[in-house]
N, C-alpha and C positions, 0 to 999 in steps of 0.2 A: 346924555348919560355917558359916563366914562366906560371905556372898554378896557378890561383888565389886561388884555393882551397888547394894548397900545402904549408903548413906553414913552410916547411923546405927550401923553395927557398929564397935565399938572393939576393937582387937587389942592384946594384950600383946606388945610388941616383944621383950622378953626371952625369952618362951616360944616364940614362933614363929620367931625367927631363930637360936635355939640349940637344943641338945638336952641330954640328961642328961650327956653326956661332953664337950660343947663349949659354952663361954660366950663365944666370940670369933668375929670375922670376920677375913679376911686382906686385906692389901694386895698389890699385884702384886710388891712386893719381898720378900714373905714375912713381913713384920711382922704380928703379931697385935694386934687392937684389940678391946677388950671391947665386947660388944653394948650394955652399959649406957651407953656414951658417946653412943648415938643417942637416948636418952630426951630428949624436949623438942624434938627437931629435926624438920623436914620431911624425910621419907624417901621416896625413889623406889626401888621394887623393880623392877629391870630384868631382865626375862625375855628372854634372847637366846641366840644360838648363832653360832659362827664359820661354820657351814655355811649360814647364812641370808643371802642376798644383801640383803634388805631391812634386816636387822639391821646388816650391815657398812656399809650406806649411812647408817643412822640414828645409829649409835654416835658418829661424829665430831660430829654436831649436839649430842648429849647431853654429850659431852666439853666442847665449847665453853661450853654453858650452865653445866655444873658448875664449870668454871674461873672463869667470871665471877661466880658466886654463892658460891664457896668463901670469899671474904673476909668474907662475912656471918657465917659460922660456924654457921648454923642449917639448912643443907641438905646432905644426904648421899644418895648412891646406893648400893644394894647389888645386885651382879650375882648373878643366879640363873641358872646355866648350863643349857643344854639340849645341850651338847656330849656326844659319846659316849666320848671318850678324853682322858686327861690332857693329851696334847700339843696337842690342839685347844684345850682350855681355856686352857692356859698361853700359847699363841701369841696368842690373842685377848685374854685378860685383861691382858697386858703393855701394851696400848694404852689401858687404862682407869685413870683417876686416883682411882678410888673403891674401895670395899670389895667383898668377895664372900663368899658361903657357900663354904667349902672344897669343891672338886670331889669329894673323897672322901666327903662327907656326902650320899650318895645319898638317904637317908631324908628329910632336911630339904628337899632340892631337890624331891623328888617331892611331899612334903606341901604345900609352898608353892604349887606348880602346881595342886594339887587345891583347896586352901583358897581361892585367888583365881580358880578356874575359868578358868585360862589355856588358851585354845583355839588361839591363834596367836601368833607372835612376829614382830617385836619387840613387847613388851608392857610398859608402864610404869605401875605402880600408884603413886599418890601418897598418902602417909599424912601427916596433920598431926602437930603436936607431941605430941598425946595418943595417937597410934597409930590414929586414926579414918581410914578411907578417905575422902579428899577428892575423888579422881578415879580412875577406871579408864581414862581417856583421855589419859594422860601423853604418849604418842607423838604424838598429834594436837596436843596443846597445844604441845609443843616444836616440832613442824614448823610450826605456824601462827604462833606468837607468840615462840618462843625465850625469852630471859631476861625479856622483857616480860610473860610469862605468870605469873611468880613472884608469889605463892606457890602457883600452880597450883590454885586453888580455883575452884568454879563462880562465886562472886561476882566474882572477878577477871576471869574469862573473859567474864562478862556485861558488865562495864564495858568491856572491850576491844571486844567486839562492838558495843555501843552507840556507842562512839567511831567505829568503822568505818562504821556506818550514818549517823551524823551527817556524817562527811566525804563520803560518797557523795552525800548530799542537797545538800550545800553546794558540790560541785564544779562547775566551769564549764570551758569549753574553755580559757580563759585559765589557770585554776589547774592544769589538766592539762599544758598546753604550756609554761608558764613556770615555771622553777625558779631558785632563788637562785643555784645554781652555774652555770646557763646564761645568766642575765640579765646582759647586758653593758651 
């Protein structure tokens, strides 16, 4: 089993997002998309549920980031539902512009939660273009950095943190109080 904290573990997208009877994911309009279309893309595995208040609060942030990055063509999100009934899944998924494991595929949904040791939701695993786990802190990255965190790797987050630290060290009362939009 893969450890979600082990960034050296490479997963085979085709095998863990599909099963022997299904080689596709679904869109909220019912369209089917082959799992193979994700190969080479940065993929966010979004573990969430309509019953979770934190999830309902975070989902619009992820939608915004997804929409900003969709033009790049190399970032996709896959919803892995923790809902209990079809109606909950359908009502929540309709708000999402990305792909999902079909709600009826309980085995795969359960297997993914176990594989990535998901203990709480919302949870966003980021996989690089090879299927390697690049971060298990996707929710925090999106909340803290939004689209600026792309491609959501530890290297990118370290750069952003260094920039923040440099800005803190260089700030003065004038730089805090004076803004180009307020400077008349």
